[in-house]
KEKE-3310 file (N, C-alpha, C; in steps of 0.2 Angstrom, whole numbers, plus 5000, padded with zeros to 4 digits):
npx = (5008:5024:5038:5049:5045:5050:5063:5060:5054:5065:5073:5065:5066:5078:5088:5092:5085:5073:5078:5079:5067:5060:5067:5064:5050:5051:5057:5047:5036:5042:5042:5029:5025:5031:5026:5013:5005:5002:5010:5019:5032:5028:5020:5030:5037:5029:5018:5003:4994:4986:4980:4976:4965:4963:4957:4967:4968:4970:4972:4962:4965:4965:4974:4986:4990:5000:4999:5005:4993:4982:4971:4955:4942:4930:4936:4950:4964:4974:4989:4996:5011:5023:5036:5039:5043:5043:5033:5017:5012:5008:4996:4988:4982:4975:4966:4959:4952:4945:4929:4926:4933:4943:4948:4960:4955:4960:4957:4958:4948:4938:4935:4923:4925:4923:4930:4936:4943:4952:4951:4954:4947:4944:4955:4966:4963:4964:4977:4984:4980:4987:5000:5002:5003:5014:5027:5035:5029:5028:5041:5041:5031:5038:5048:5041:5038:5033:5031:5021:5005:5003:4992:4977:4967:4951:4946:4932:4920:4910:4893:4880:4873:4865:4851:4835:4841:4842)
npy = (4950:4943:4942:4937:4939:4950:4945:4933:4938:4944:4933:4926:4934:4931:4927:4915:4906:4899:4887:4878:4875:4862:4856:4865:4862:4849:4851:4859:4850:4840:4848:4850:4837:4833:4842:4838:4843:4856:4867:4876:4881:4893:4898:4899:4909:4919:4922:4922:4907:4893:4877:4868:4855:4846:4836:4826:4830:4820:4808:4808:4807:4814:4828:4837:4854:4866:4884:4901:4913:4926:4933:4939:4945:4933:4925:4919:4923:4916:4913:4906:4906:4900:4904:4911:4903:4897:4888:4884:4879:4862:4861:4872:4867:4856:4863:4871:4861:4854:4850:4853:4859:4859:4867:4866:4869:4877:4869:4857:4854:4851:4863:4866:4874:4886:4890:4904:4909:4923:4938:4954:4968:4962:4954:4963:4970:4959:4956:4967:4965:4953:4958:4966:4957:4949:4955:4950:4944:4953:4953:4939:4940:4947:4938:4929:4935:4936:4922:4917:4922:4925:4915:4919:4916:4916:4910:4905:4902:4888:4888:4883:4867:4859:4848:4854:4865:4874)
npz = (5066:5070:5081:5073:5060:5052:5050:5043:5031:5026:5023:5015:5003:4997:4983:4978:4986:4981:4975:4986:4990:4990:5001:5011:5012:5017:5030:5035:5035:5045:5056:5058:5060:5072:5081:5081:5072:5076:5075:5062:5050:5046:5056:5066:5061:5063:5054:5046:5042:5033:5033:5019:5013:5000:4987:4976:4959:4949:4956:4966:4979:4996:4999:5009:5012:5018:5018:5016:5021:5019:5030:5028:5034:5037:5027:5018:5009:4996:4987:4973:4972:4973:4976:4966:4955:4938:4936:4942:4959:4963:4970:4966:4954:4958:4967:4958:4951:4960:4968:4980:4996:5011:5026:5039:5055:5070:5081:5075:5068:5053:5041:5030:5014:5001:4985:4975:4961:4958:4948:4939:4947:4959:4961:4961:4973:4982:4980:4986:4999:5002:5000:5011:5021:5017:5009:5000:4989:4979:4974:4970:4960:4950:4947:4940:4928:4912:4911:4919:4927:4944:4952:4962:4975:4984:4998:5006:5019:5017:5012:5023:5020:5026:5032:5026:5020:5005)
capx = (5015:5028:5045:5053:5042:5055:5068:5057:5053:5072:5076:5061:5068:5085:5087:5093:5081:5068:5081:5079:5060:5059:5070:5060:5044:5052:5058:5040:5033:5045:5040:5022:5024:5034:5021:5006:5001:5000:5015:5022:5037:5025:5018:5036:5039:5024:5014:4996:4994:4981:4981:4971:4964:4960:4957:4971:4964:4970:4971:4956:4967:4965:4981:4986:4995:5000:5001:5004:4987:4980:4964:4951:4936:4930:4939:4957:4967:4980:4992:5000:5017:5029:5042:5040:5045:5040:5027:5013:5012:5003:4990:4984:4978:4970:4961:4955:4948:4941:4922:4926:4940:4942:4954:4960:4954:4965:4955:4959:4941:4938:4930:4922:4926:4922:4935:4935:4949:4951:4954:4952:4948:4945:4962:4970:4961:4967:4984:4986:4979:4993:5007:5002:5006:5020:5029:5039:5024:5030:5047:5039:5028:5044:5052:5037:5037:5033:5030:5014:5002:5002:4984:4975:4961:4948:4943:4926:4916:4905:4886:4877:4869:4862:4844:4831:4844:4843)
capy = (4950:4941:4945:4934:4941:4954:4940:4929:4942:4945:4927:4925:4938:4928:4925:4907:4902:4894:4880:4874:4874:4855:4855:4869:4859:4843:4853:4861:4843:4838:4853:4849:4830:4833:4846:4835:4848:4862:4872:4875:4886:4900:4900:4901:4916:4924:4923:4918:4901:4888:4870:4866:4848:4846:4830:4827:4830:4814:4802:4809:4806:4820:4831:4843:4859:4872:4889:4907:4915:4933:4934:4944:4944:4926:4922:4918:4924:4912:4914:4901:4909:4895:4908:4915:4899:4897:4884:4885:4873:4857:4862:4876:4863:4852:4867:4872:4855:4852:4852:4856:4858:4861:4870:4863:4874:4877:4863:4851:4852:4852:4868:4866:4880:4886:4894:4908:4912:4930:4942:4960:4972:4958:4951:4969:4971:4954:4957:4972:4962:4949:4961:4969:4951:4946:4959:4946:4942:4957:4950:4933:4942:4949:4932:4925:4940:4933:4915:4916:4926:4921:4914:4921:4913:4918:4904:4907:4896:4885:4889:4877:4864:4853:4847:4860:4871:4873)
capz = (5064:5075:5081:5068:5054:5048:5047:5038:5025:5023:5021:5009:4997:4995:4976:4977:4990:4978:4974:4992:4992:4992:5008:5016:5013:5021:5036:5038:5037:5051:5062:5059:5063:5079:5085:5081:5067:5079:5073:5056:5049:5045:5063:5069:5058:5065:5048:5045:5037:5033:5030:5015:5012:4993:4983:4970:4953:4946:4961:4971:4986:4999:5000:5014:5010:5022:5014:5019:5019:5022:5033:5026:5037:5038:5021:5017:5002:4995:4981:4970:4970:4973:4977:4959:4950:4932:4936:4948:4963:4961:4974:4962:4949:4962:4969:4952:4949:4966:4969:4987:5000:5018:5029:5046:5060:5076:5085:5071:5065:5046:5040:5023:5011:4993:4982:4970:4958:4957:4943:4939:4953:4965:4961:4963:4980:4986:4980:4991:5006:5003:5001:5018:5025:5014:5004:4995:4984:4973:4971:4966:4953:4946:4945:4935:4923:4905:4912:4921:4932:4950:4953:4968:4977:4990:5001:5010:5022:5013:5015:5027:5016:5030:5031:5026:5017:4998)
cpx = (5019:5035:5050:5051:5047:5061:5066:5056:5060:5074:5072:5063:5075:5084:5087:5089:5076:5071:5080:5072:5058:5061:5066:5054:5045:5053:5051:5036:5035:5042:5033:5021:5026:5029:5014:5002:4999:5004:5018:5027:5034:5022:5025:5038:5034:5019:5008:4997:4988:4983:4975:4971:4960:4962:4962:4967:4964:4969:4965:4958:4967:4973:4981:4992:4995:5003:5001:4997:4985:4973:4961:4943:4936:4933:4946:4959:4973:4983:4997:5007:5023:5036:5044:5043:5041:5033:5023:5013:5007:4996:4985:4979:4973:4965:4956:4950:4944:4934:4922:4933:4938:4949:4954:4960:4959:4963:4956:4953:4942:4933:4929:4922:4924:4928:4933:4941:4948:4954:4951:4953:4948:4952:4967:4969:4965:4974:4987:4985:4985:4999:5007:5005:5013:5023:5033:5035:5026:5036:5045:5036:5033:5047:5048:5036:5038:5032:5023:5012:5001:4994:4983:4968:4958:4944:4938:4923:4911:4898:4884:4872:4866:4854:4840:4834:4844:4846)
cpy = (4948:4944:4943:4936:4945:4949:4936:4932:4943:4939:4925:4928:4935:4925:4918:4903:4897:4887:4876:4873:4867:4853:4859:4865:4853:4845:4855:4855:4840:4842:4851:4842:4830:4837:4844:4840:4855:4868:4871:4881:4893:4903:4903:4908:4921:4926:4919:4913:4897:4882:4868:4858:4848:4839:4831:4826:4824:4808:4802:4808:4813:4822:4836:4847:4865:4878:4896:4910:4922:4932:4940:4943:4936:4922:4922:4919:4920:4914:4908:4903:4905:4898:4911:4910:4899:4893:4885:4879:4868:4858:4867:4872:4859:4857:4869:4867:4852:4855:4855:4855:4860:4864:4867:4869:4872:4871:4857:4849:4854:4857:4868:4873:4880:4891:4898:4911:4919:4933:4949:4964:4968:4955:4957:4970:4965:4954:4962:4969:4957:4952:4964:4963:4949:4950:4956:4944:4947:4955:4943:4934:4944:4943:4928:4929:4936:4925:4914:4921:4922:4921:4916:4918:4915:4912:4907:4901:4894:4886:4882:4874:4858:4852:4853:4866:4869:4878)
cpz = (5070:5076:5076:5061:5049:5045:5042:5031:5022:5020:5015:5003:4994:4988:4975:4981:4987:4976:4980:4994:4994:4999:5013:5017:5018:5029:5039:5040:5043:5057:5063:5062:5070:5083:5085:5076:5070:5077:5066:5055:5049:5052:5067:5067:5059:5059:5048:5040:5038:5030:5026:5014:5005:4990:4977:4964:4949:4950:4965:4978:4989:5001:5005:5012:5014:5018:5018:5016:5022:5024:5030:5028:5039:5032:5022:5010:5002:4988:4979:4967:4969:4972:4970:4954:4944:4932:4943:4952:4961:4964:4970:4957:4952:4965:4964:4950:4954:4966:4976:4990:5007:5020:5036:5051:5066:5080:5081:5068:5057:5044:5032:5020:5003:4991:4976:4967:4956:4951:4943:4945:4959:4966:4964:4971:4985:4986:4985:4998:5007:5004:5008:5022:5023:5008:4998:4989:4978:4970:4967:4960:4948:4943:4940:4929:4916:4906:4914:4926:4938:4952:4961:4969:4983:4992:5006:5013:5018:5016:5018:5022:5020:5028:5031:5022:5009:4995)
residu = (MET:GLY:LEU:LEU:THR:PRO:LEU:ALA:VAL:ARG:ILE:GLY:SER:ILE:GLU:TRP:LEU:PRO:ARG:TYR:LEU:PRO:TRP:ILE:VAL:LYS:VAL:ASP:ASP:ALA:VAL:GLN:LYS:VAL:SER:GLY:GLY:ARG:VAL:ASP:LEU:LEU:ASP:ILE:ALA:GLY:LEU:PRO:SER:ILE:THR:MET:VAL:ILE:ALA:GLY:ARG:LYS:SER:GLY:ILE:GLU:ARG:THR:THR:THR:VAL:LEU:ALA:ALA:PRO:ASP:GLY:ASP:ASP:TRP:ILE:VAL:ALA:GLY:SER:TYR:PHE:GLY:ASN:PRO:LYS:ALA:PRO:ALA:TRP:VAL:TYR:ASN:LEU:ARG:ALA:ALA:ASP:SER:LEU:SER:ILE:VAL:GLY:ARG:ALA:GLY:THR:MET:LEU:PRO:MET:VAL:ARG:ASN:GLU:LEU:ASP:GLY:VAL:GLN:ARG:ALA:ASP:ALA:TRP:ALA:THR:LEU:LEU:ALA:VAL:TRP:PRO:ASN:PHE:GLU:LEU:TYR:GLU:ARG:ARG:THR:ALA:GLY:HIS:ARG:ILE:ILE:PRO:LEU:PHE:ARG:LEU:SER:PRO:ALA:PRO:ASP:THR:GLY:PRO:GLY:GLN:ASP)
# end
């Protein structure tokens, strides 16, 4: 948690903020471009984030998406919250359809990952982990009530499948 995290949590809870999500994404993209991909808005806010690289489900073109993520050992927990909008973000559909994905490591290396969409007790445990990082997920869940359940994913390092590994 950084010095700006409490301010970010407060800003993230503003009711009308989701309308400006496209602008927030553009600002984040600009920050990442200027910093050479070393800094994003979540970094500035002192929040953990990952950049996922996932092939588009229709185009097959690799897409990058930076999302708030809760570390859990070597794994990461991510939520398709989209600020509580009625529709899930596009990356959720791409992730569900993808055979593989990567996250960008701090040194710019690509780290192969596997995804597991969570439900039941696993989802409840992961939800608690996410709330400890970003309490506004509870607000986003209330915003989606009756529309959708926020999908949660555990991203884990892919097992080594090099020569001699089966």
